[in-house]
Every structure is written in C-alpha cells, then in structure tokens.
N, C-alpha and C positions, 0 to 999 in steps of 0.2 A: 788889830791882837790876833795871833794864830797856837792855835791849839798842834799842838805836834805829837803823832804817835796813829797808829794804827787799831782801827777801830774792832779789830777780834779784841783788843784787850780790853777785860770789863773794867779798867782803871778809865782810860780814854776816852772809852762809849760815855761811861755814868755824865763822864764832867761834856763830850760832844751834846749830849740829850740835854741836859739840862740846861746847856744855854740856847738850844735850839726851843725847847718848851719855855723858857724867861724871853724869850724873841731878843735874843740879845748878837745882837754884828760880831761875826768872826770868820776866819779864814781855817782850814782846816786843811794839814797837810799831813797825808800818809806815809810818814818816815819811818822806815823800818830801824830797828837796832841791832838786828843781825844782817839785813841786807843793803841797807845806806849806812854803817858805823862811820864814814867819813862825813858823811851829809849831816847825820842826826849831830854829831861830836862840837858841830861847829857851832849849832847853837844852845848845846848842852854838853859839857867836858864831861858830865856825871853818866850819861847817856841813861835817863831815867826817864820815863813815862808813862806819865803826860805829860809834857812839857808845855807850859804856856807862858809866850809871847809877850807882855804887856803891849800896849802901842807906846813906854817908855823905853822900850827896850830891854828892860828887865825879863829873865828867865826863872818863872817860878816850877817848881815838882813839886809829884804827889798831889793826887786827886783831893784831899781833903783840903791841904793848904791851899791847892788853885781856886776850891771851891769856895774857901774862906772867904777868899781875896774879892772871886764875883760877888759875893752877898754883902761886901762891904762896899763895892762900888758900883753896884747897881741892882736894885730895888727888888727889882722882878726875880732874879736869884737868891735874893733874901726870902723870897716871898715863899720859894718852895720850900721852905722847913716853919711850921709854926709856929706861930707864939704863945700863943694858948698853952701854960705850964702843961696841966694831963696829957694832952695831943702833943707838944713838941716832947716830951720824954716816950712818949711810945715809940714816936716817930724814930729822934736817936738811940733806943733800945734794940728796932728796927733794922736800922742802916748799919749798929757797930755790928751784928748778927752777920746782915749780909756780906761786911766785908771781910770778916772772919771766911762765910762763904767761899770769896772771891781768894782771899791770901791763901786757903788748904787747897783749892783747885788749882791755884797756880801755881803750889809748888807742887801738886802733884803731876802738874804737864810736864815742868819742865826737869824734872823728877826722869821723866822716859823720857824726853825729848833731848835732854842733850848732857845727862850722864849715861856713862857705857852699862850696859846691862852685870857686869860682873863686881861692881861699887855701888847701886843699890843699896841699901840698908832694908831691909824688910822690916824691923821694928821700927823703923820709922815712917814706913810708907804708911803700915798699921795706924799708929798714931795720927798720921793724917789725916788717910780716909774715913777714921772715927769722929775725928775734929767735924771734917764732912759734913756725915750723916747726920750728927746731931745740931747744926747749925741747918742742914735742908729740914729738918724734923721740927728744928723752934720756929722756923719760919713759916713752915705749914701748918702748925699750931695756931699761929698768931696773927697770922693775914685774914685781915676783912673778907669774909666770902662773898665780896661785894663791892665798890667802890674802893677807896686808899686810904693809907694808912690814917693821914691828916687829917679828912675829908675832901681836900684837892690835894692832884697830882703834884706831886714831892719829891726831891730826892732821896729817902726811904724809898719809893714805890720805886723809882728809876734806879736806886742799887740792887736791889732783888732782883727786878728782870734781868738786867746786866748780870747780876752772880747767873742765876739760874741758868741763864742763856748760852754761858760759858762752861760749864759742868754739863749741857748738853752736849755743845756743841764740838768738843776738847775731850771729853771723860765719859760717853754715854755708854764704853765698851769696859770701864772697871767702876761707874758708879750709877747703880741703878736707883732711875728717879720716877720709876713708875709709882711708887707707893707713898706720893708725895699730892693727892688731885689739888685737893684747894689753892696750893705751889703755884701748879701747874698752869691753871684756869687763870688764876693772880698775874700770871705773868702775860697767858694770850692775852687779854684783854688790855695790858701795858703793851704787851709788840705792835699790837693794830693801831695803835697811837699814830698821827703826824709824825711826832718826835721821834718813836722809835724808828721810824720807817725810813726818816730821813738819816737816820744812821745804823744802818746797818752793819750788824757784825761779822764782815767779813773782810776777809788780808787783800790790802789794796782800794775798800773800798771810799769814799771822801762824804764827810755829813754834809747834809746841802743847808746850809743856815738860810735863816730871815725866811719863814714859814712866816703865811699871813693866818692860817687859822688850825 
C-alpha cells in the first residue's frame, strides 16, 4: 500500500498520521503535484493528493474516502473514530470544522501562490479569511483543555492539528493565530506525539511508518 503526496499538505499528512497511529504498514512516496507532474500522473491522472494505491493496485483519492476505506479494511483505523454515539457526534463535528479550516487555508494559500496579483478578487479573499477565522474560533471553543476529543487520540484530533499546523506554516503573515490559546495548546500536545513526529509537515519529508509505540 502506497500513500502518494507531500506531507506539507494537511490532507496527505492526516492520512499518514492516522496510518502511523493505527500501526498500519504503508509506503509513503513524497511526490509533488507541481514538481513531479509526470511521475504523479502515472499513479493518478487526476493529480489529486493524497492518493492511496492499494495492494490491489486501485488508486483512491480524497483523504475522507481514503480513511473510510482504511477503516473498512483495518480495524485499528476504524478505532480512531469513537463508536459511542455522543462521542462520535462530537468527533465528527470537530473533524468537519477542521476540514473546513484546511479547505479555507489551502484556498488562501493557492490564491496568492498561483494566481497573479492583478487577478486576485479581494471580496473572495475576505470571505475565505472570515470563514477561516470562524473555524479557528470554533475549534478553540470546542476542543478539550486536556486529553482528546473522543477520549483517545483519533481522526478528529489528527485533523485539527494538521489544519492548524498548515495555517501556522503557510499563512502566518495573513492569519493571526495568537488568539486561540486552547487550540494552540491542543495542537502542541498532538505534535509532541510519536505519530506526528514521524510525519513532519515538511516539503519532501517521508513519513516513517511502522512505529511500535
């Protein structure tokens, strides 16, 4: 099983960390959508990261689809989402907010990284940044001050830390994160874990699968 994509993508990183946390064996290939287009297109002509190539050779894309498949075939991945109704509902809500933060942060990043300055639409940028701020505020209010969303480390916690890490790394000059102390402390706890350290959010880094603790 191969995970394709760069760990500086929060979507690729959330899948990598989930696999490592669940102790599921995989090979990570840090292939860039921009620098290695020909190589990536041979694996997925849609150029979508993350891409998971299963042992059967099927290419899956979209982090949610990939994690759904992994939860179906690997019980430890399924265990990363609580089964008790109230905890599962809370975890799903937090995951949804974190994914919205990811989406808006990625939109803002690409808007300035790829679009010429004279083509950028300020009302659209303002809307995206407003949604991003609302998502960060929601996470700051809803996250526990200790421990994890579902009681044990899960997909929701992984998603939050990957989202906040991307904002801090890519948008620190346009997104003020200083007002979200609870969110920052939560993510600091997460980033200190072995599974997170094994998949650093760095361009070209390779996730280290097969952790034993």
